C-alpha positions in Angstrom: -13.5 -17.8 -1.7 -9.9 -19.1 -0.5 -9.6 -20.4 -3.6 -9.0 -17.0 -5.0 -8.0 -15.4 -2.3 -5.0 -18.5 -2.0 -4.6 -17.7 -6.1 -4.3 -13.4 -5.4 -1.5 -13.8 -2.8 0.3 -17.1 -2.6 -1.5 -18.0 0.0 -1.7 -16.4 3.9 0.2 -17.3 6.5 -0.9 -15.9 9.8 -5.6 -16.4 9.3 -7.6 -15.7 12.3 -10.9 -17.6 11.8 -14.3 -15.8 12.9 -16.5 -17.6 11.3 -16.3 -21.3 12.8 -18.1 -24.3 10.7 -19.3 -21.9 8.6 -16.0 -20.5 6.8 -13.4 -22.8 8.1 -12.6 -25.0 5.0 -11.8 -22.0 3.3 -9.9 -20.8 5.8 -7.8 -23.6 5.2 -8.1 -23.4 1.8 -6.4 -20.0 1.6 -3.8 -20.4 3.5 0.0 -21.3 3.2 1.8 -24.5 3.6 2.8 -24.0 7.0 0.2 -21.6 7.5 -0.9 -20.8 10.7 -5.0 -21.1 11.3 -6.5 -19.2 14.7 -9.7 -20.5 15.9 -11.8 -17.7 18.2 -15.3 -19.8 17.7 -15.8 -23.9 17.3 -19.3 -24.1 17.1 -21.6 -21.8 15.6 -25.7 -20.9 17.2 -26.9 -24.5 16.4 -24.0 -26.3 18.0 -22.7 -26.6 14.8 -18.8 -28.0 15.6 -16.3 -27.3 12.6 -15.2 -30.3 10.8 -11.8 -31.2 9.1 -12.5 -32.3 5.5 -9.4 -35.1 4.6 -8.9 -33.9 1.5 -7.6 -30.4 2.6 -5.4 -31.1 5.4 -4.3 -34.1 3.2 -2.5 -31.1 1.4 -1.9 -28.6 4.1 1.0 -28.6 6.7 -1.4 -25.5 8.8 -0.5 -25.1 12.8 -4.4 -25.0 13.7 -4.5 -23.3 17.3 -7.4 -22.0 19.0 -7.7 -18.3 20.5 -9.4 -17.5 23.5 -11.7 -14.4 24.1 -13.0 -12.5 26.8 -16.5 -11.6 27.8 -17.8 -7.7 26.7 -18.1 -7.1 30.3 -14.4 -7.1 31.1 -13.2 -6.1 28.1 -15.6 -3.1 28.9 -14.2 -3.0 32.6 -10.1 -2.8 30.7 -11.8 0.2 28.9 -12.5 2.6 31.4 -9.3 1.6 33.6 -7.6 2.6 29.9 -9.2 5.7 29.6 -9.9 6.8 33.2 -5.6 6.2 34.0 -4.9 7.8 30.5 -3.0 4.6 29.7 -1.1 4.9 26.6 0.7 2.2 25.2 4.8 2.2 24.4 6.0 2.9 21.0 8.4 2.3 19.4 8.7 2.9 16.4 5.7 3.9 13.7 6.0 2.3 9.8 3.7 3.3 7.2 1.1 0.3 4.9 3.6 0.5 2.2 6.9 -0.1 5.2 5.0 -3.0 6.5 7.6 -5.5 5.7 10.4 -3.3 6.7 8.1 -3.0 10.0 9.1 -7.0 10.2 12.1 -6.9 10.5 13.3 -4.6 12.5 10.6 -6.4 14.9 12.9 -10.0 13.8 15.6 -7.8 15.0 14.6 -8.4 18.6 16.1 -5.0 19.9 12.1 -3.7 19.6 10.6 -1.8 23.7 7.3 -1.0 23.0 5.5 -1.9 20.2 5.5 -2.2 16.7 3.4 -0.3 14.6 2.1 -0.2 11.0 -0.4 1.8 10.1 -2.9 1.1 7.9 -5.0 4.7 7.8 
């Protein structure tokens, strides 16, 4: 699936790889030359590890990094605290999905206080 994605988009700048060993090669294929691949898991349920095929890696300058996520009980505790204290994010500006490029430009200007939201609904 990585080839058709790359063909249709010109490549993906940021890939969040959630499938582990089963899908990593496709993420590498789908990414742009200087893309960024973020790994959520390095192993599958059977203990198999991510393998980086040399032929794919040699044609890529993608950055590969690891993202650590918390466990379910910590997430549930955080959600309870957010609900109990009625916490709301500070939103600087909301852009329609069709204005996503404008949202990125706005964010990159650096004079942002709060979240810049791209509404995908």
